[in-house]
C-alpha positions as CSV (number, residue, x, y, z in Angstrom):
1,X,-14.2,0.9,29.7
2,X,-10.8,3.5,30.2
3,X,-10.2,6.4,28.6
4,X,-8.2,4.6,25.7
5,X,-11.0,3.1,24.7
6,X,-13.2,6.0,24.3
7,X,-10.7,7.8,21.9
8,X,-11.0,8.3,18.3
9,X,-7.0,8.2,17.3
10,X,-6.6,8.5,13.7
11,X,-3.6,9.7,11.1
12,X,-3.6,12.8,8.8
13,X,-0.3,11.9,6.9
14,X,2.1,11.5,4.0
15,X,4.0,8.5,2.7
16,X,7.6,8.4,3.4
17,X,9.6,6.6,6.5
18,X,9.0,9.1,8.9
19,X,5.4,8.7,8.4
20,X,5.7,4.9,8.9
21,X,7.8,4.3,11.0
22,X,5.0,7.0,13.3
23,X,2.4,4.3,12.3
24,X,4.9,1.2,13.3
25,X,5.5,2.8,16.2
26,X,2.4,3.2,17.9
27,X,-0.3,1.0,16.5
28,X,0.5,-2.2,18.5
29,X,-0.1,0.6,22.4
30,X,-3.4,2.5,20.8
31,X,-6.0,2.1,18.6
32,X,-5.2,3.8,15.4
33,X,-8.6,3.2,13.4
34,X,-7.9,5.1,10.8
35,X,-4.7,7.5,8.3
36,X,-5.8,9.6,5.8
37,X,-2.9,9.9,3.1
38,X,-1.7,13.0,1.0
39,X,-1.2,12.6,-2.2
40,X,2.4,14.9,-3.2
41,X,1.2,17.2,-5.0
42,X,2.9,19.0,-7.8
43,X,6.1,19.8,-7.6
44,X,6.4,23.1,-9.8
45,X,4.0,24.8,-7.5
46,X,6.0,23.8,-4.9
47,X,8.9,25.4,-6.6
48,X,7.2,27.9,-7.7
49,X,6.1,28.9,-4.1
50,X,9.5,28.2,-2.7
51,X,11.2,30.6,-5.3
52,X,9.1,33.6,-4.6
53,X,10.0,33.3,-1.0
54,X,13.3,33.3,-1.1
55,X,14.8,33.4,-4.7
56,X,16.2,32.0,-7.4
57,X,19.8,31.7,-6.2
58,X,18.9,30.1,-3.4
59,X,16.4,27.8,-4.4
60,X,18.7,26.5,-7.4
61,X,21.3,26.1,-4.7
62,X,18.7,24.0,-2.7
63,X,18.3,22.5,-5.6
64,X,21.5,21.2,-6.1
65,X,22.4,19.7,-3.2
66,X,19.2,17.9,-3.1
67,X,20.6,16.4,-6.6
68,X,24.2,16.1,-6.2
69,X,25.2,16.2,-2.3
70,X,21.9,13.9,-0.9
71,X,22.5,11.0,-2.6
72,X,26.7,11.0,-1.6
73,X,24.8,11.2,1.5
74,X,23.3,8.7,1.6
75,X,25.4,6.5,0.6
76,X,28.0,8.0,3.1
77,X,25.6,7.1,6.2
78,X,23.9,4.0,5.1
79,X,26.0,1.8,7.9
80,X,24.9,4.4,10.5
81,X,21.1,4.3,9.4
82,X,21.5,0.6,9.7
83,X,22.7,0.7,13.1
84,X,20.3,3.4,14.5
85,X,17.7,1.1,12.2
86,X,18.2,-1.4,14.6
87,X,18.7,-0.2,17.9
88,X,15.8,1.9,18.0
89,X,13.8,-0.8,16.1
90,X,12.5,1.2,13.3
91,X,9.6,0.6,11.1
92,X,8.7,1.5,8.0
93,X,6.2,-1.1,6.9
94,X,3.4,1.1,4.7
95,X,0.2,1.7,6.2
96,X,-2.2,-1.8,6.9
97,X,-4.5,-1.3,3.8
98,X,-7.9,-1.7,5.3
99,X,-7.3,1.5,7.5
100,X,-6.1,3.3,4.6
101,X,-7.9,6.4,3.1
102,X,-6.0,8.4,0.2
103,X,-7.2,12.1,-0.4
104,X,-5.5,14.5,-2.8
105,X,-4.8,17.2,-0.4
106,X,-4.8,17.9,3.2
107,X,-6.8,20.7,3.0
108,X,-9.4,18.9,0.1
109,X,-13.0,18.8,0.6
110,X,-12.2,15.0,0.6
111,X,-10.4,15.1,3.3
112,X,-12.4,17.8,5.2
113,X,-15.7,15.3,4.4
114,X,-13.4,11.6,6.0
115,X,-13.0,13.8,8.8
116,X,-16.8,14.5,9.6
117,X,-16.9,11.0,9.3
118,X,-14.7,10.0,11.6
119,X,-14.9,12.2,13.8
120,X,-11.6,11.5,15.7
121,X,-10.9,12.6,18.8
122,X,-7.4,12.9,18.2
123,X,-5.2,13.8,14.8
124,X,-1.9,12.2,14.5
125,X,-0.5,14.4,11.6
126,X,2.7,13.7,10.2
127,X,5.0,15.3,7.2
128,X,2.2,16.9,5.3
129,X,0.9,20.4,3.7
130,X,0.1,23.0,6.3
131,X,-2.8,22.6,7.1
132,X,-5.7,25.1,6.5
133,X,-8.1,26.5,9.3
134,X,-10.9,25.3,7.3
135,X,-9.7,22.0,8.0
136,X,-8.6,22.4,11.9
137,X,-11.9,23.7,12.1
138,X,-14.3,21.3,10.2
139,X,-13.9,18.8,13.7
140,X,-13.6,19.3,17.2
141,X,-10.5,16.9,17.9
142,X,-8.0,18.2,18.1
143,X,-4.5,18.2,15.7
144,X,-1.2,17.1,17.1
145,X,2.4,17.4,15.2
146,X,6.0,16.4,15.5
147,X,8.6,18.4,14.3
148,X,12.0,17.8,13.3
149,X,13.6,20.5,15.9
150,X,12.9,22.2,18.8
151,X,10.3,25.3,18.4
152,X,10.0,27.8,18.8
153,X,14.2,28.3,18.0
154,X,13.8,25.6,15.1
155,X,10.6,26.1,13.4
156,X,10.6,24.7,9.4
157,X,13.0,22.3,7.9
158,X,16.1,20.8,9.0
159,X,16.1,21.3,13.0
160,X,18.9,19.2,13.9
161,X,21.2,20.1,10.9
162,X,20.7,23.9,11.9
163,X,21.1,23.4,15.7
164,X,24.6,21.7,14.9
165,X,25.4,24.6,12.2
166,X,24.9,27.1,15.3
167,X,26.6,24.6,17.9
168,X,24.4,24.6,20.2
169,X,22.6,22.7,22.5
170,X,19.0,22.1,20.7
171,X,18.7,19.4,18.6
172,X,15.7,17.7,19.1
173,X,12.3,17.0,18.3
174,X,9.2,18.8,20.1
175,X,5.2,17.2,19.7
176,X,2.9,20.5,19.3
177,X,-0.8,21.1,19.1
178,X,-1.2,22.4,15.4
179,X,-2.5,25.5,14.5
180,X,-2.5,28.1,10.7
181,X,1.2,28.4,11.5
182,X,4.5,26.6,10.5
183,X,5.4,24.8,13.9
184,X,3.5,27.7,15.5
185,X,1.8,25.5,18.2
186,X,1.7,25.1,21.9
187,X,4.1,22.7,22.6
188,X,3.2,19.3,24.4
189,X,6.7,17.8,24.9
190,X,10.4,18.2,23.5
191,X,13.6,16.2,23.8
192,X,16.8,16.3,22.6
193,X,18.8,13.4,20.9
194,X,22.2,11.8,21.3
195,X,24.6,12.1,18.1
196,X,28.4,10.7,17.6
197,X,30.8,11.9,15.2
198,X,29.4,9.5,12.9
199,X,26.6,11.3,11.9
200,X,24.9,13.9,9.1
201,X,22.2,15.2,7.7
202,X,20.9,12.2,6.7
203,X,21.1,10.3,10.0
204,X,19.9,13.5,12.8
205,X,16.9,12.4,11.0
206,X,16.2,8.9,11.8
207,X,17.5,9.6,15.3
208,X,14.5,12.7,15.4
209,X,12.2,10.1,14.0
210,X,13.0,7.3,17.1
211,X,13.0,10.4,19.7
212,X,9.7,11.7,17.9
213,X,7.6,8.6,18.1
214,X,8.9,7.9,22.1
215,X,7.2,11.7,22.8
216,X,4.1,11.0,20.6
217,X,3.2,8.4,22.9
218,X,3.8,9.8,25.9
219,X,2.1,13.0,24.5
220,X,-1.4,10.9,23.0
221,X,-1.7,9.0,27.0
222,X,-1.0,12.6,28.8
223,X,-3.8,14.0,26.4
224,X,-6.6,10.3,27.1
225,X,-5.5,10.6,31.1
226,X,-5.4,14.1,31.7
227,X,-5.9,16.3,27.7
228,X,-3.0,18.2,26.5
229,X,-1.2,20.6,28.1
230,X,1.4,22.7,26.8
231,X,4.8,24.2,28.0
232,X,6.7,26.8,26.9
233,X,10.3,28.4,26.9
234,X,12.0,30.8,26.4
235,X,13.9,30.6,23.3
236,X,13.8,33.3,20.3
237,X,11.1,32.1,17.3
238,X,12.8,31.0,14.0
239,X,12.5,29.2,10.9
240,X,14.7,27.6,8.5
241,X,14.7,26.4,5.0
242,X,16.9,23.8,3.0
243,X,20.5,24.8,2.4
244,X,22.7,25.3,-0.2
245,X,25.2,22.9,-2.3
246,X,27.6,26.2,-1.4
247,X,26.8,26.4,2.5
248,X,26.1,23.0,3.2
249,X,30.3,22.6,1.8
250,X,31.3,25.3,3.8
251,X,30.3,24.1,6.9
252,X,31.3,20.8,6.5
253,X,35.0,21.5,5.2
254,X,35.2,24.9,8.0
255,X,33.2,23.5,10.5
256,X,33.0,19.9,10.5
257,X,28.9,19.9,10.9
258,X,27.6,17.0,8.4
């Protein structure tokens, strides 16, 4: 029996394109026995926490960006998204129903119960809330996450976009161990994406989905063969949030960052 057949692999995730693509991209190469899917949670509670952290004005600007500009950006990038999807063979079919387990939250007692019952060796995390110490310590298996940014410089969200705003060479993806911090776990692999003038805030993510799945396959193979091995870089650690409508328009108009 080889290493792959000895190890139990599951996903701990949310519903959404990134999670669907990761599952479909991995399931033919690795036996994913279960997919634990958390609910979306309360938007009101989420916004309250964000306001407490960032303030009303900034959060208001972020909401305006989401409500007014995102629909336009999705329309603008429709053809490019199709092109990326076809080129990289991204797949967005839902999880197989016989493997799907619904829980209200990754930090719920239900989630812990299922994790302990399944007792996986590898937990592939995608698109969930920050996972609590209690959950991380509930099993002996390791939790690994795909992050849409080069850590630790681009922790948080929209790492590809912020790299373009900063005009640096760190537009990419990280696969890392999960700890209690926000994208602070040990780095397992990282890779850069190649963008064109046709790309924007929306399409950076699709390119990162393709790279993330590629890197995750390599990481799982690394773990199955030799165990997890972390790497280090000399980048400073920063956390980023969503752009406001006025910030995005300023950098699009004056700096050409879409």
